[in-house]
C-alpha positions as CSV (number, residue, x, y, z in Angstrom):
1,M,0.0,0.0,0.0
2,S,1.4,3.4,-1.0
3,N,0.8,6.6,1.0
4,T,-1.1,9.3,-0.6
5,F,1.4,12.2,-0.2
6,S,2.6,13.7,-3.4
7,H,6.4,13.3,-3.9
8,E,9.1,14.2,-6.4
9,V,12.5,12.7,-6.8
10,I,15.3,15.2,-7.5
11,F,18.4,14.0,-9.2
12,C,21.5,16.1,-9.0
13,I,24.6,15.2,-11.0
14,I,27.7,16.8,-9.8
15,N,31.5,16.4,-10.0
16,S,32.9,13.9,-7.6
17,G,33.3,15.2,-4.1
18,F,30.4,17.6,-4.0
19,S,27.6,15.5,-2.7
20,E,27.8,17.0,0.8
21,N,27.4,20.4,-0.8
22,V,24.3,19.2,-2.5
23,M,22.8,17.7,0.7
24,D,23.7,20.9,2.7
25,S,21.9,23.1,0.2
26,A,18.8,20.7,0.0
27,K,18.6,20.4,3.8
28,K,18.6,24.2,4.2
29,V,15.2,24.3,2.3
30,G,13.6,21.2,3.9
31,A,15.0,18.0,2.4
32,T,15.7,15.4,5.0
33,G,18.2,13.1,3.2
34,G,19.4,11.6,0.0
35,T,21.3,8.7,-1.6
36,V,24.7,9.2,-3.3
37,I,25.6,7.0,-6.3
38,N,29.1,7.1,-7.7
39,A,29.0,7.5,-11.6
40,R,31.1,8.3,-14.6
41,G,30.1,10.8,-17.2
42,T,30.5,10.3,-20.9
43,A,30.3,13.9,-22.2
44,G,32.9,14.6,-24.9
45,K,34.7,17.6,-26.2
46,D,31.6,18.8,-28.0
47,A,29.8,19.1,-24.7
48,E,32.7,21.0,-23.2
49,K,32.5,23.5,-26.0
50,F,28.7,23.9,-25.8
51,F,28.6,24.4,-22.0
52,G,31.9,26.2,-21.9
53,V,33.2,24.2,-18.9
54,T,35.7,21.4,-18.5
55,V,33.9,18.1,-18.1
56,D,35.2,15.9,-15.2
57,P,34.2,12.3,-16.0
58,E,34.1,11.3,-12.3
59,K,30.5,12.2,-11.1
60,E,28.2,11.6,-8.1
61,I,24.4,11.5,-8.5
62,V,22.4,12.5,-5.4
63,M,18.8,11.2,-5.4
64,I,16.6,13.2,-3.0
65,L,12.9,12.3,-2.4
66,V,10.9,15.4,-1.4
67,P,7.3,16.3,-0.8
68,A,6.1,17.9,-4.1
69,D,5.6,21.3,-2.4
70,K,9.3,21.5,-1.6
71,K,10.6,20.6,-5.0
72,D,11.0,24.1,-6.4
73,D,12.8,25.3,-3.3
74,V,15.3,22.4,-3.5
75,L,16.0,22.8,-7.2
76,H,16.5,26.5,-6.8
77,A,18.9,26.0,-3.9
78,L,20.9,23.5,-5.9
79,Y,21.1,25.8,-8.9
80,K,22.4,28.6,-6.7
81,D,24.8,26.5,-4.6
82,V,26.2,23.7,-6.9
83,G,25.0,24.7,-10.5
84,L,27.2,24.8,-13.6
85,D,28.8,28.0,-12.6
86,S,30.2,26.4,-9.3
87,P,33.1,24.0,-8.9
88,G,30.6,21.2,-8.6
89,Q,29.2,22.0,-12.1
90,G,26.0,20.3,-11.2
91,I,22.8,19.9,-13.1
92,A,19.5,18.9,-11.4
93,F,16.1,17.7,-12.5
94,S,13.0,16.2,-10.9
95,L,10.6,13.4,-11.8
96,P,7.2,12.8,-10.3
97,V,6.9,9.7,-8.0
98,D,3.8,7.5,-8.5
99,S,4.0,5.7,-5.2
100,V,6.0,5.6,-2.0
101,V,6.1,3.0,0.8
102,G,7.9,3.2,4.1
103,L,7.4,6.9,4.7
104,T,5.2,8.8,7.0
105,E,4.0,12.3,6.8
106,Q,6.5,14.7,8.5
């Protein structure tokens, strides 16, 4: 049985070593936790020219499950603190979550 609270999952992809910055930013605006996944980017030289940044292949992906009403605040905080213009060179996006089990309303 899933709960009826509306949730979104935010994915933030940043250079390796910046996941704590992501969580600090997200927690300041109401997120309670996240999951870090080590990853390797595949962007080539064309992406570097397009975005105007050097692409570090070692990445971390931070998944943060938030109530839908906190999504915009978290995304804006991530953009401000760990966006492409920061050393973390992060991008973030969200997806709707159909069902959640194991959580209670906070």
